[in-house]
N, CA, C and O of each residue as an XYZ file, in Angstrom:
596
protein
N       0.840     -1.187      0.000
C       0.000      0.000      0.000
C       0.880      1.244      0.000
O       1.791      1.367      0.819
N       0.609      2.151     -0.908
C       1.392      3.363     -1.042
C       1.057      4.333      0.090
O      -0.114      4.559      0.393
N       2.080      4.900      0.708
C       1.857      5.839      1.790
C       1.510      7.210      1.207
O       2.209      7.728      0.336
N       0.430      7.773      1.704
C       0.001      9.086      1.249
C       0.560     10.119      2.215
O       0.474      9.953      3.432
N       1.126     11.172      1.675
C       1.688     12.227      2.510
C       0.665     13.359      2.622
O       0.184     13.880      1.616
N       0.347     13.726      3.854
C      -0.599     14.807      4.094
C       0.162     16.013      4.604
O       1.020     15.889      5.477
N      -0.147     17.168      4.068
C       0.463     18.413      4.521
C      -0.516     19.058      5.496
O      -1.548     19.594      5.093
N      -0.178     18.998      6.789
C      -1.097     19.460      7.824
C      -1.453     20.939      7.659
O      -2.593     21.328      7.914
N      -0.501     21.760      7.238
C      -0.793     23.190      7.085
C      -1.846     23.415      5.996
O      -2.667     24.325      6.112
N      -1.829     22.594      4.941
C      -2.842     22.712      3.887
C      -4.224     22.338      4.427
O      -5.223     22.975      4.093
N      -4.269     21.304      5.260
C      -5.542     20.875      5.853
C      -6.053     21.958      6.801
O      -7.245     22.263      6.825
N      -5.140     22.531      7.581
C      -5.511     23.615      8.503
C      -6.086     24.792      7.719
O      -7.126     25.337      8.087
N      -5.411     25.182      6.640
C      -5.896     26.289      5.811
C      -7.252     25.963      5.200
O      -8.122     26.829      5.115
N      -7.434     24.713      4.774
C      -8.700     24.288      4.184
C      -9.834     24.422      5.198
O     -10.910     24.916      4.862
N      -9.600     23.983      6.439
C     -10.629     24.069      7.484
C     -10.952     25.536      7.766
O     -12.123     25.899      7.882
N      -9.931     26.376      7.877
C     -10.154     27.800      8.119
C     -10.951     28.437      6.979
O     -11.855     29.236      7.222
N     -10.617     28.084      5.740
C     -11.328     28.616      4.583
C     -12.775     28.135      4.562
O     -13.683     28.907      4.254
N     -12.991     26.868      4.886
C     -14.346     26.315      4.928
C     -15.205     27.070      5.931
O     -16.354     27.402      5.640
N     -14.656     27.343      7.107
C     -15.398     28.085      8.129
C     -15.701     29.497      7.630
O     -16.824     29.980      7.778
N     -14.711     30.156      7.042
C     -14.905     31.514      6.527
C     -15.986     31.544      5.447
O     -16.806     32.461      5.409
N     -15.984     30.540      4.570
C     -17.002     30.477      3.512
C     -18.393     30.270      4.099
O     -19.359     30.873      3.632
N     -18.501     29.426      5.117
C     -19.799     29.195      5.762
C     -20.297     30.484      6.419
O     -21.487     30.795      6.360
N     -19.385     31.230      7.044
C     -19.751     32.495      7.681
C     -20.266     33.475      6.630
O     -21.300     34.113      6.825
N     -19.549     33.593      5.527
C     -19.939     34.521      4.461
C     -21.301     34.151      3.877
O     -22.143     35.020      3.654
N     -21.512     32.861      3.631
C     -22.780     32.389      3.080
C     -23.934     32.695      4.041
O     -25.001     33.141      3.618
N     -23.713     32.454      5.328
C     -24.753     32.699      6.320
C     -25.060     34.192      6.431
O     -26.220     34.579      6.569
N     -24.025     35.025      6.371
C     -24.249     36.480      6.393
C     -25.115     36.899      5.210
O     -26.008     37.735      5.353
N     -24.852     36.321      4.047
C     -25.657     36.637      2.859
C     -27.098     36.186      3.028
O     -28.017     36.910      2.643
N     -27.318     34.988      3.603
C     -28.679     34.505      3.861
C     -29.407     35.440      4.820
O     -30.577     35.766      4.614
N     -28.701     35.872      5.878
C     -29.325     36.765      6.859
C     -29.723     38.075      6.181
O     -30.839     38.561      6.363
N     -28.813     38.637      5.406
C     -29.100     39.897      4.712
C     -30.275     39.744      3.752
O     -31.150     40.608      3.690
N     -30.292     38.643      3.006
C     -31.391     38.378      2.072
C     -32.723     38.289      2.814
O     -33.722     38.866      2.384
N     -32.727     37.561      3.933
C     -33.960     37.381      4.704
C     -34.410     38.699      5.320
O     -35.608     38.980      5.375
N     -33.454     39.515      5.787
C     -33.805     40.830      6.328
C     -34.450     41.705      5.254
O     -35.464     42.358      5.497
N     -33.855     41.710      4.077
C     -34.411     42.481      2.962
C     -35.817     41.996      2.621
O     -36.725     42.801      2.413
N     -35.989     40.692      2.565
C     -37.299     40.121      2.239
C     -38.332     40.489      3.294
O     -39.483     40.776      2.964
N     -37.924     40.482      4.566
C     -38.882     40.810      5.631
C     -39.279     42.280      5.571
O     -40.402     42.630      5.935
N     -38.375     43.145      5.116
C     -38.702     44.574      4.974
C     -39.672     44.801      3.814
O     -40.466     45.742      3.828
N     -39.597     43.936      2.822
C     -40.432     44.108      1.638
C     -41.878     43.642      1.850
O     -42.763     43.976      1.061
N     -42.109     42.883      2.897
C     -43.468     42.390      3.151
C     -44.342     43.564      3.577
O     -43.949     44.374      4.416
N     -45.521     43.645      2.992
C     -46.443     44.747      3.288
C     -46.729     44.814      4.778
O     -46.801     43.788      5.455
N     -46.886     46.003      5.270
C     -47.123     46.224      6.703
C     -48.624     46.159      7.013
O     -49.230     47.153      7.413
N     -49.192     45.006      6.827
C     -50.600     44.795      7.169
C     -50.701     43.611      8.124
O     -49.818     42.752      8.141
N     -51.768     43.558      8.917
C     -51.916     42.448      9.875
C     -51.878     41.073      9.213
O     -51.462     40.088      9.823
N     -52.314     41.022      7.973
C     -52.350     39.758      7.245
C     -50.954     39.134      7.135
O     -50.825     37.910      7.102
N     -49.926     39.958      7.080
C     -48.574     39.472      6.871
C     -47.737     39.386      8.158
O     -46.561     39.024      8.119
N     -48.358     39.724      9.292
C     -47.619     39.704     10.561
C     -47.033     38.334     10.880
O     -45.890     38.238     11.326
N     -47.808     37.270     10.653
C     -47.305     35.934     10.983
C     -46.129     35.558     10.088
O     -45.200     34.883     10.530
N     -46.170     35.996      8.828
C     -45.063     35.708      7.914
C     -43.795     36.452      8.370
O     -42.698     35.892      8.387
N     -43.979     37.725      8.738
C     -42.823     38.495      9.231
C     -42.271     37.879     10.512
O     -41.059     37.834     10.719
N     -43.159     37.413     11.356
C     -42.743     36.783     12.614
C     -41.906     35.520     12.340
O     -40.888     35.289     12.992
N     -42.346     34.716     11.375
C     -41.588     33.514     11.002
C     -40.212     33.881     10.455
O     -39.219     33.217     10.754
N     -40.162     34.938      9.655
C     -38.886     35.374      9.097
C     -37.952     35.872     10.206
O     -36.746     35.630     10.166
N     -38.523     36.570     11.193
C     -37.698     37.038     12.313
C     -37.119     35.861     13.096
O     -35.971     35.902     13.537
N     -37.923     34.815     13.263
C     -37.448     33.615     13.953
C     -36.318     32.956     13.150
O     -35.328     32.498     13.719
N     -36.480     32.917     11.836
C     -35.443     32.356     10.957
C     -34.146     33.161     11.067
O     -33.056     32.593     11.135
N     -34.276     34.477     11.083
C     -33.105     35.345     11.218
C     -32.416     35.086     12.554
O     -31.190     34.998     12.623
N     -33.209     34.965     13.609
C     -32.656     34.684     14.934
C     -31.856     33.378     14.930
O     -30.751     33.323     15.470
N     -32.415     32.331     14.321
C     -31.730     31.036     14.258
C     -30.425     31.142     13.459
O     -29.406     30.567     13.842
N     -30.467     31.878     12.352
C     -29.253     32.048     11.543
C     -28.192     32.845     12.306
O     -26.998     32.574     12.178
N     -28.626     33.821     13.095
C     -27.668     34.602     13.886
C     -27.010     33.731     14.953
O     -25.832     33.908     15.266
N     -27.775     32.788     15.512
C     -27.186     31.845     16.475
C     -26.136     30.971     15.781
O     -25.062     30.729     16.331
N     -26.454     30.501     14.572
C     -25.500     29.692     13.803
C     -24.248     30.511     13.480
O     -23.129     30.001     13.537
N     -24.451     31.781     13.143
C     -23.328     32.661     12.832
C     -22.429     32.823     14.053
O     -21.204     32.833     13.931
N     -23.034     32.950     15.220
C     -22.252     33.043     16.459
C     -21.418     31.793     16.675
O     -20.252     31.873     17.060
N     -22.020     30.635     16.424
C     -21.300     29.363     16.587
C     -20.147     29.263     15.592
O     -19.064     28.796     15.944
N     -20.373     29.701     14.345
C     -19.302     29.666     13.340
C     -18.170     30.634     13.701
O     -16.996     30.329     13.492
N     -18.529     31.792     14.241
C     -17.487     32.736     14.683
C     -16.674     32.148     15.836
O     -15.470     32.385     15.936
N     -17.336     31.379     16.708
C     -16.620     30.682     17.780
C     -15.641     29.669     17.187
O     -14.503     29.558     17.644
N     -16.088     28.929     16.165
C     -15.198     27.972     15.501
C     -13.981     28.680     14.925
O     -12.854     28.200     15.052
N     -14.216     29.831     14.288
C     -13.102     30.576     13.694
C     -12.114     31.031     14.775
O     -10.900     30.944     14.593
N     -12.648     31.516     15.898
C     -11.774     31.936     17.012
C     -10.983     30.748     17.564
O      -9.789     30.859     17.845
N     -11.662     29.618     17.714
C     -10.989     28.427     18.241
C      -9.939     27.895     17.265
O      -8.914     27.358     17.688
N     -10.189     28.041     15.973
C      -9.213     27.594     14.963
C      -7.922     28.385     15.071
O      -6.846     27.874     14.758
N      -8.026     29.633     15.513
C      -6.831     30.470     15.663
C      -5.911     29.920     16.750
O      -4.715     30.208     16.748
N      -6.452     29.137     17.671
C      -5.659     28.559     18.765
C      -4.995     27.238     18.374
O      -4.148     26.721     19.103
N      -5.385     26.700     17.222
C      -4.875     25.396     16.795
C      -3.460     25.558     16.252
O      -3.216     26.312     15.310
N      -2.539     24.831     16.872
C      -1.138     24.915     16.463
C      -0.903     24.151     15.162
O      -1.655     23.242     14.810
N       0.133     24.535     14.474
C       0.449     23.881     13.207
C       1.811     23.189     13.282
O       2.441     22.937     12.254
N       2.257     22.886     14.489
C       3.566     22.259     14.649
C       3.442     20.741     14.581
O       2.391     20.172     14.876
N       4.524     20.109     14.191
C       4.547     18.638     14.128
C       4.488     18.071     15.541
O       5.110     18.601     16.463
N       3.742     17.000     15.697
C       3.613     16.363     17.008
C       3.813     14.858     16.844
O       3.544     14.294     15.783
N       4.286     14.220     17.908
C       4.377     12.760     17.855
C       3.306     12.135     18.742
O       3.033     10.938     18.644
N       2.702     12.942     19.603
C       1.591     12.490     20.444
C       0.352     13.319     20.102
O       0.459     14.489     19.733
N      -0.815     12.704     20.227
C      -2.060     13.375     19.878
C      -2.313     14.540     20.837
O      -2.305     14.381     22.058
N      -2.537     15.715     20.245
C      -2.867     16.923     20.996
C      -3.648     17.854     20.075
O      -3.879     17.526     18.911
N      -4.058     19.018     20.593
C      -4.744     19.994     19.769
C      -3.859     20.338     18.577
O      -2.693     20.693     18.750
N      -4.404     20.234     17.373
C      -3.654     20.527     16.160
C      -3.091     19.294     15.478
O      -2.548     19.391     14.377
N      -3.212     18.141     16.112
C      -2.674     16.911     15.517
C      -3.561     16.410     14.388
O      -4.785     16.536     14.420
N      -2.908     15.844     13.401
C      -3.594     15.105     12.347
C      -3.329     13.640     12.667
O      -2.188     13.179     12.622
N      -4.394     12.916     12.990
C      -4.263     11.527     13.434
C      -4.792     10.608     12.345
O      -5.958     10.689     11.958
N      -3.917      9.731     11.854
C      -4.306      8.748     10.858
C      -4.451      7.413     11.583
O      -3.489      6.902     12.156
N      -5.668      6.850     11.554
C      -5.870      5.531     12.143
C      -6.115      4.548     10.999
O      -6.181      4.935      9.832
N      -6.249      3.274     11.353
C      -6.533      2.272     10.326
C      -7.966      2.397      9.792
O      -8.322      1.716      8.830
N      -8.791      3.256     10.401
C     -10.184      3.404      9.980
C     -10.514      4.788      9.428
O     -11.388      4.913      8.570
N      -9.829      5.830      9.907
C     -10.202      7.197      9.514
C      -9.042      8.167      9.738
O      -7.996      7.807     10.280
N      -9.266      9.415      9.300
C      -8.291     10.494      9.498
C      -8.976     11.588     10.310
O     -10.034     12.087      9.927
N      -8.365     11.957     11.434
C      -8.953     12.954     12.331
C      -8.027     14.149     12.450
O      -6.817     14.003     12.623
N      -8.615     15.335     12.356
C      -7.871     16.567     12.581
C      -8.413     17.155     13.875
O      -9.547     17.634     13.924
N      -7.594     17.116     14.926
C      -8.019     17.588     16.245
C      -7.950     19.113     16.228
O      -6.876     19.699     16.359
N      -9.112     19.746     16.063
C      -9.123     21.198     15.909
C     -10.442     21.782     16.416
O     -10.543     22.208     17.567
N     -11.438     21.796     15.554
C     -12.765     22.292     15.902
C     -13.807     21.290     15.421
O     -13.519     20.421     14.598
N     -14.996     21.422     15.936
C     -16.057     20.471     15.615
C     -16.736     20.845     14.299
O     -17.855     21.357     14.284
N     -16.040     20.579     13.201
C     -16.571     20.881     11.878
C     -17.195     19.644     11.242
O     -18.047     19.754     10.361
N     -16.768     18.469     11.692
C     -17.319     17.236     11.150
C     -16.570     16.751      9.927
O     -15.394     17.061      9.734
N     -17.265     15.990      9.110
C     -16.663     15.367      7.935
C     -16.384     16.397      6.848
O     -17.198     17.283      6.588
N     -15.212     16.264      6.214
C     -14.907     17.070      5.041
C     -13.976     16.283      4.134
O     -13.310     15.340      4.561
N     -13.947     16.691      2.881
C     -13.091     16.023      1.909
C     -11.996     16.986      1.480
O     -12.262     18.131      1.116
N     -10.765     16.505      1.528
C      -9.615     17.315      1.135
C      -8.794     16.513      0.143
O      -8.282     15.441      0.464
N      -8.675     17.044     -1.062
C      -7.941     16.382     -2.134
C      -8.381     14.927     -2.320
O      -7.562     14.029     -2.513
N      -9.689     14.727     -2.255
C     -10.266     13.411     -2.510
C     -10.257     12.450     -1.333
O     -10.756     11.332     -1.452
N      -9.699     12.862     -0.199
C      -9.665     12.006      0.986
C     -10.635     12.526      2.043
O     -10.821     13.733      2.196
N     -11.252     11.586      2.772
C     -12.204     11.929      3.823
C     -11.460     12.178      5.143
O     -10.601     11.395      5.549
N     -11.811     13.274      5.788
C     -11.260     13.638      7.094
C     -12.411     13.994      8.022
O     -13.533     14.249      7.585
N     -12.104     14.003      9.311
C     -13.058     14.466     10.306
C     -12.359     15.502     11.174
O     -11.376     15.198     11.850
N     -12.875     16.739     11.150
C     -12.371     17.776     12.048
C     -13.169     17.632     13.333
O     -14.384     17.831     13.348
N     -12.471     17.281     14.419
C     -13.161     17.052     15.690
C     -12.579     17.938     16.777
O     -11.397     18.282     16.760
N     -13.418     18.290     17.700
C     -13.027     19.114     18.835
C     -12.207     18.288     19.825
O     -12.426     17.084     19.957
N     -11.270     18.926     20.518
C     -10.516     18.190     21.539
C     -11.408     17.699     22.686
O     -11.007     16.830     23.460
N     -12.620     18.259     22.791
C     -13.565     17.832     23.828
C     -14.407     16.637     23.400
O     -15.144     16.081     24.214
N     -14.312     16.236     22.142
C     -15.116     15.115     21.669
C     -14.618     13.810     22.301
O     -13.439     13.692     22.633
N     -15.511     12.837     22.465
C     -15.101     11.551     23.046
C     -13.947     10.893     22.280
O     -13.054     10.303     22.888
N     -13.967     10.997     20.946
C     -12.906     10.394     20.131
C     -11.563     11.051     20.435
O     -10.567     10.362     20.654
N     -11.537     12.377     20.447
C     -10.282     13.088     20.714
C      -9.793     12.806     22.128
O      -8.600     12.595     22.346
N     -10.711     12.801     23.087
C     -10.318     12.527     24.477
C      -9.690     11.134     24.595
O      -8.733     10.938     25.344
N     -10.232     10.186     23.857
C      -9.717      8.814     23.884
C      -8.295      8.760     23.310
O      -7.452      8.008     23.799
N      -8.037      9.563     22.272
C      -6.742      9.518     21.591
C      -5.683     10.428     22.217
O      -4.492     10.226     21.983
N      -6.086     11.415     22.998
C      -5.133     12.399     23.544
C      -3.937     11.726     24.212
O      -4.088     10.811     25.022
N      -2.759     12.196     23.855
C      -1.527     11.694     24.457
C      -0.995     10.420     23.821
O       0.126     10.008     24.119
N      -1.774      9.789     22.953
C      -1.323      8.551     22.307
C      -0.362      8.877     21.168
O      -0.295     10.012     20.697
N       0.373      7.868     20.742
C       1.273      8.050     19.602
C       1.083      6.906     18.615
O       0.361      5.947     18.891
N       1.738      7.015     17.465
C       1.626      5.998     16.432
C       1.900      4.608     16.970
O       2.829      4.407     17.751
N       1.086      3.645     16.547
C       1.239      2.258     16.988
C       0.313      1.889     18.129
O       0.035      0.709     18.340
N      -0.168      2.867     18.864
C      -1.072      2.581     19.979
C      -2.479      2.317     19.462
O      -2.851      2.767     18.378
N      -3.262      1.576     20.257
C      -4.606      1.180     19.863
C      -5.606      1.606     20.921
O      -5.264      1.778     22.091
N      -6.855      1.774     20.487
C      -7.922      2.141     21.414
C      -9.253      1.630     20.877
O      -9.379      1.292     19.700
N     -10.242      1.579     21.763
C     -11.589      1.157     21.385
C     -12.565      2.199     21.895
O     -12.515      2.602     23.057
N     -13.458      2.632     21.005
C     -14.507      3.577     21.376
C     -15.788      3.106     20.705
O     -15.813      2.851     19.501
N     -16.836      2.994     21.484
C     -18.134      2.514     20.967
C     -17.990      1.173     20.243
O     -18.572      0.966     19.179
N     -17.226      0.291     20.820
C     -16.998     -1.069     20.317
C     -16.280     -1.096     18.970
O     -16.276     -2.117     18.283
N     -15.670      0.034     18.595
C     -14.887      0.085     17.354
C     -13.411      0.212     17.741
O     -12.994      1.176     18.383
N     -12.653     -0.778     17.336
C     -11.225     -0.828     17.663
C     -10.428     -0.157     16.540
O     -10.622     -0.450     15.360
N      -9.529      0.747     16.935
C      -8.708      1.439     15.946
C      -7.255      1.445     16.394
O      -6.943      1.415     17.584
N      -6.386      1.483     15.406
C      -4.958      1.583     15.669
C      -4.464      2.885     15.058
O      -4.749      3.184     13.898
N      -3.727      3.651     15.839
C      -3.155      4.898     15.329
C      -1.961      4.545     14.457
O      -0.978      3.977     14.934
N      -2.048      4.878     13.198
C      -0.983      4.585     12.248
C       0.081      5.677     12.329
O       1.281      5.403     12.323
N      -0.398      6.938     12.405
C       0.535      8.053     12.378
C      -0.085      9.273     13.034
O      -1.292      9.499     12.946
N       0.766     10.061     13.700
C       0.344     11.341     14.274
C       1.221     12.419     13.651
O       2.448     12.363     13.741
N       0.593     13.389     13.026
C       1.321     14.487     12.385
C       1.032     15.805     13.089
O       1.556     16.845     12.692
């Protein structure tokens, strides 16, 4: 099996860009919805529609706050090489690839599947401090750490 080389800084930049794009898209949705709510006629007949739009805007603003938190937390993620799993590590197991950073979930980078997970996640907590060659079991799934970058 050919060994694939991953450039952690490229993955870090990709995650940061993904978060920034999500923030920009959400800002555009909020602005669009605000404009649409202003365009609704000011009659009692349309009050419930405006109310629903306000609720939608509120929910999007909460999501925007969460994405801004992700962006702030990403700034704390180190890009240095590590031999033990810690914040900023890229962990390759026999089952998956994990980037210990923020809770972004599954993403594809250059055709490969990765999972950006928070250091507070059960998976990250299980792997913290481990190094290549060590094994662990979580939710009855046994994995071996192949490499820590």
